Every structure is written in C-alpha cells, then in structure tokens.
C-alpha positions in Angstrom: 7.7 1.4 -27.8 6.4 0.3 -31.8 3.2 2.2 -31.6 2.6 1.0 -35.3 2.0 -2.5 -34.0 -0.3 -1.3 -30.7 -4.2 -1.3 -31.3 -5.5 2.1 -30.8 -8.0 2.1 -27.9 -8.7 5.9 -27.9 -7.9 8.5 -30.9 -8.7 12.1 -30.1 -8.3 14.2 -32.8 -8.1 18.3 -32.8 -10.1 18.4 -29.9 -11.7 22.0 -28.8 -13.3 23.5 -25.9 -13.6 26.7 -24.4 -16.2 28.1 -21.6 -17.3 31.1 -22.9 -14.3 33.7 -24.2 -11.7 31.2 -22.1 -10.1 28.3 -24.4 -9.6 25.4 -22.6 -8.3 22.9 -25.5 -7.4 24.3 -28.6 -6.5 21.6 -30.9 -5.6 18.2 -29.1 -4.4 15.1 -30.8 -3.7 12.0 -28.8 -3.6 8.2 -28.7 -4.1 5.6 -26.2 -2.5 2.8 -27.1 -3.9 -1.1 -25.8 -2.4 -2.1 -22.4 -1.0 0.9 -22.2 -0.6 3.5 -19.0 -1.0 7.2 -20.8 0.0 9.7 -18.5 -1.5 13.5 -18.9 0.6 16.1 -17.3 0.5 19.7 -17.1 -0.3 22.5 -14.4 -3.6 22.7 -12.8 -6.7 24.3 -15.1 -4.6 23.0 -18.0 -7.6 21.4 -19.5 -6.6 17.6 -18.2 -9.5 16.8 -16.4 -11.5 18.4 -18.9 -10.1 16.1 -21.7 -11.1 12.9 -19.9 -14.5 14.2 -19.1 -15.2 14.9 -23.1 -13.6 11.2 -23.8 -16.6 9.8 -21.7 -19.6 12.1 -22.8 -19.9 14.2 -19.3 -18.8 17.4 -21.4 -19.5 18.0 -25.0 -16.7 19.2 -26.9 -16.9 22.3 -29.8 -14.8 20.8 -32.6 -13.1 17.6 -33.2 -13.4 14.1 -33.2 -13.2 11.5 -30.3 -13.4 7.6 -31.2 -13.2 4.9 -28.3 -13.2 2.0 -29.9 -15.4 1.9 -33.0 -17.3 4.6 -31.5 -16.8 8.2 -32.3 -18.4 10.3 -30.2 -20.1 13.2 -31.9 -24.0 12.7 -32.5 -23.4 8.9 -30.9 -26.6 7.6 -30.1 -27.7 6.8 -26.3 -27.4 2.9 -26.9 -23.4 3.4 -28.5 -22.6 5.9 -25.3 -23.8 3.3 -23.1 -21.6 0.6 -24.9 -18.4 3.3 -24.4 -19.1 3.7 -21.0 -19.6 0.1 -20.3 -15.7 -0.4 -21.3 -15.0 2.8 -19.8 -13.8 3.4 -15.9 -13.5 6.4 -14.6 -11.8 7.0 -11.1 -12.9 10.5 -10.1 -10.6 12.8 -7.9 -12.4 12.6 -4.9 -13.3 9.1 -5.5 -17.0 9.9 -6.0 -18.6 7.3 -3.6 -22.3 7.5 -2.2 -22.3 8.3 1.7 -25.3 6.9 2.3 -24.4 3.3 1.2 -21.6 0.9 2.5 -18.6 -0.2 0.8 -20.7 -3.5 -0.6 -23.7 -1.2 -1.7 -21.6 1.2 -3.6 -20.1 -1.5 -5.8 -23.7 -3.4 -5.7 -25.0 -0.1 -7.4 -21.8 -0.3 -10.4 -22.9 -3.9 -11.2 -26.5 -3.1 -11.4 -25.7 -0.3 -13.8 -23.6 -2.6 -16.2 -27.1 -5.1 -17.0 -25.5 -8.0 -16.4 -27.8 -10.8 -14.7 -25.9 -12.3 -11.7 -27.3 -14.4 -9.0 -26.7 -13.2 -5.0 -23.7 -15.1 -5.0 -22.0 -14.2 -8.1 -22.9 -10.4 -7.2 -21.0 -11.0 -3.7 -18.4 -13.0 -5.4 -17.5 -9.8 -7.8 -17.7 -7.7 -5.0 -15.8 -9.5 -2.7 -12.8 -10.3 -5.2 -12.8 -6.1 -6.4 -12.0 -5.4 -2.8 -9.3 -8.1 -2.3 -8.1 -6.8 -5.9 -7.1 -3.3 -4.0 -6.2 -5.1 -0.7 -9.2 -4.1 1.2 -11.0 -7.3 1.7 -12.2 -6.1 5.3 -13.7 -3.0 4.0 -16.9 -4.5 2.8 -19.1 -3.1 5.4 -17.8 0.0 6.2 -19.4 3.7 5.5 -17.2 5.6 3.2 -17.0 8.2 6.6 -15.0 5.3 8.3 -12.2 5.0 5.4 -9.1 7.1 4.8 -8.3 9.2 1.7 -6.3 6.5 0.3 -8.8 4.1 1.4 -11.5 5.7 -0.6 -9.3 6.2 -3.7 -8.7 2.0 -3.6 -12.6 1.5 -3.3 -13.3 4.2 -5.9 -11.0 1.5 -8.3 -12.7 -1.6 -6.9 -15.9 0.2 -8.2 -14.3 0.6 -11.1 -12.6 -2.7 -11.6 -16.2 -4.7 -10.6 -17.2 -4.1 -14.0 -14.0 -5.2 -15.6 -13.6 -1.9 -17.8 -11.0 -2.3 -20.9 -10.2 1.3 -20.0 -9.6 3.3 -17.1 -9.6 7.2 -16.9 -7.6 7.8 -13.5 -8.4 11.9 -12.6 -5.6 13.3 -10.3 -5.6 9.5 -8.5 -3.1 10.7 -5.8 -3.9 14.2 -4.8 -4.2 14.8 -1.6 -2.6 12.1 -0.4 0.3 11.6 2.1 3.7 10.3 0.0 3.4 7.2 1.6 0.0 6.3 0.3 0.8 7.9 -3.0 3.0 5.6 -3.6 0.4 2.4 -2.9 -2.2 4.2 -5.2 0.3 4.3 -7.8 1.5 0.7 -7.1 -2.2 -0.8 -7.5 -2.7 1.5 -10.9 0.5 -0.6 -12.5 -0.9 -3.9 -10.8 -4.3 -3.3 -12.0 -2.9 -3.1 -15.5 -0.6 -5.9 -14.8 -3.7 -8.1 -13.8 -6.3 -7.1 -16.2 -4.5 -5.9 -19.2 -6.3 -3.0 -19.2 -5.2 0.7 -20.9 -5.7 3.7 -18.6 -5.2 7.4 -18.8 -3.4 9.1 -16.1 -4.2 12.8 -14.9 -2.0 13.7 -13.0 0.5 16.8 -11.7 2.5 14.6 -9.2 5.8 13.8 -10.4 6.5 10.7 -8.1 2.9 9.0 -9.8 4.3 9.8 -13.3 7.8 8.5 -12.5 5.8 4.9 -11.3 3.2 4.6 -13.8 3.8 6.3 -17.3 4.7 3.8 -20.3 4.4 7.1 -22.0 3.2 10.6 -21.5 1.7 13.8 -23.1 2.2 17.4 -21.7 -0.5 19.9 -22.2 0.2 23.8 -22.2 -1.9 26.4 -23.2 -4.4 24.1 -24.7 -2.4 22.2 -26.7 0.1 19.1 -26.7 3.3 20.8 -25.8 5.7 17.3 -25.6 4.8 13.6 -25.7 7.4 11.0 -25.1 8.8 8.5 -22.8 9.7 9.8 -18.7 13.6 9.5 -20.1 13.1 11.8 -22.8 11.0 14.3 -20.7 14.0 14.0 -18.1 16.4 14.5 -20.5 14.6 17.5 -22.3 16.2 20.8 -21.3 13.7 22.6 -21.9 13.0 25.0 -19.0 9.2 24.6 -19.0 9.7 20.6 -18.6 12.4 20.6 -16.0 9.8 22.9 -13.8 8.1 19.8 -13.5 11.1 17.5 -12.9 13.0 19.4 -10.4 
C-alpha cells in the first residue's frame, strides 16, 4: 500500500485515555486512509472500542489529537461536531436499534437527524434502497424483536448507510453470530466499501473477519500499537503474541 498517495481521513496522534488509575490507551498513533478497511485487532478489554468512541466524541480523551477530515476534536464546537458525526457512521456492537420502532421507523429516524429535507417519497425511496443494499428489503415493517442477530446487524448497517456516511466505524460486527452469518456480515462490509467507496475502521478479534475485510491491520496491546501491517505481514510474523491470534 502506497500510503503517501492516499488521503488521510482520520488522524490519531498520541491518544491517551484513562479511567481512574487504569490506562486504557497510552499514546496511540494511527491513520485511516481514503477507501480503506482498517482493522483494529486486540484482546477483549484492550481499548479497541474506546478508540472509536473517542473518534466520534462519545468519550473524551485525556491527551492527544484526533482529526476527522478537517476537524480536530479537542474543544470542537457543537456545530463542527455535528458535521463530523454526519459524515461518520457508527455500527454499534449490538446494532442498537430502537425496540419500539419498526425497521422503517428506525431508518426514518436516522434520516430525520441528518437535517436533509426529503419528501415522503424520497424518504421511502432512501429507506427501501438502504434495506436492499443489505439484502433485507422484506424486513421494512418488522419489529427488532422479530429479527435474528444477523438481521439486526444488517439493519443496523442499513440505518448507517441510509445517510451516506464517508466513514463507517464497526464495533465488533460479527460478535455473537454463527460462522455462516459472520461470513455474510464480513462480505457485506466489503460490498459496502466497493459500492460506496467509504473508509472504515473495523474493531474485532474475529480472525475470520480480519482475513476477509482487512486492507491493513493495527494491533493494540497494553494501550499501545504493538504492530501495524498487512494481513500477510501479520500471518508471517513469528512473534508469539501475534501468532496466538492466528493459530
């Protein structure tokens, strides 16, 4: 990968965050490039999810800089933070659908937050297209309680895609799913990038997912970047800690 020829869409410099006496991230540096799937790999509790929550200011970091597009998040104005969040989709680990809303209503709610003025037909067309993009057009009037775990993940992605984000942050997208459904979600991540040319950070410890989606990988250990490279470079690395993930 020729990094110098790619535009940087997220730039994290010396990021530090602690909870009480617990150092979670201790000087993280990473960049996400345009049209790239960047996998952040690490054991449970290593701070992977904390990292992406800092990127959308769901958590406030203690030190360091996070730049998303042209916006640096330290002391960012509310107006500029809204701009950052409009361009950044976040697929939560549990899909985070509103249980009291139908699938249609969940997606319509996401569109209402985008401030885009849409006619009733335009709204419906966007919802139908987003559901078609994730292969679930017939789910439009279902309640979340009627959906399987894999379907909820897909609907969560549809709700993210319906506002056409430039960046998608995936938090453990295959956790809790059977291998077949996990593979479908991994394929969908790749299909989404191919269709929309977005840039993504994928938080996971699922190696099957990593092998499917990663253009590049960074591994976090003890709050720091332990290794950065391609899948092949990780697979070929004889380091015992790295190989413990790939065995």
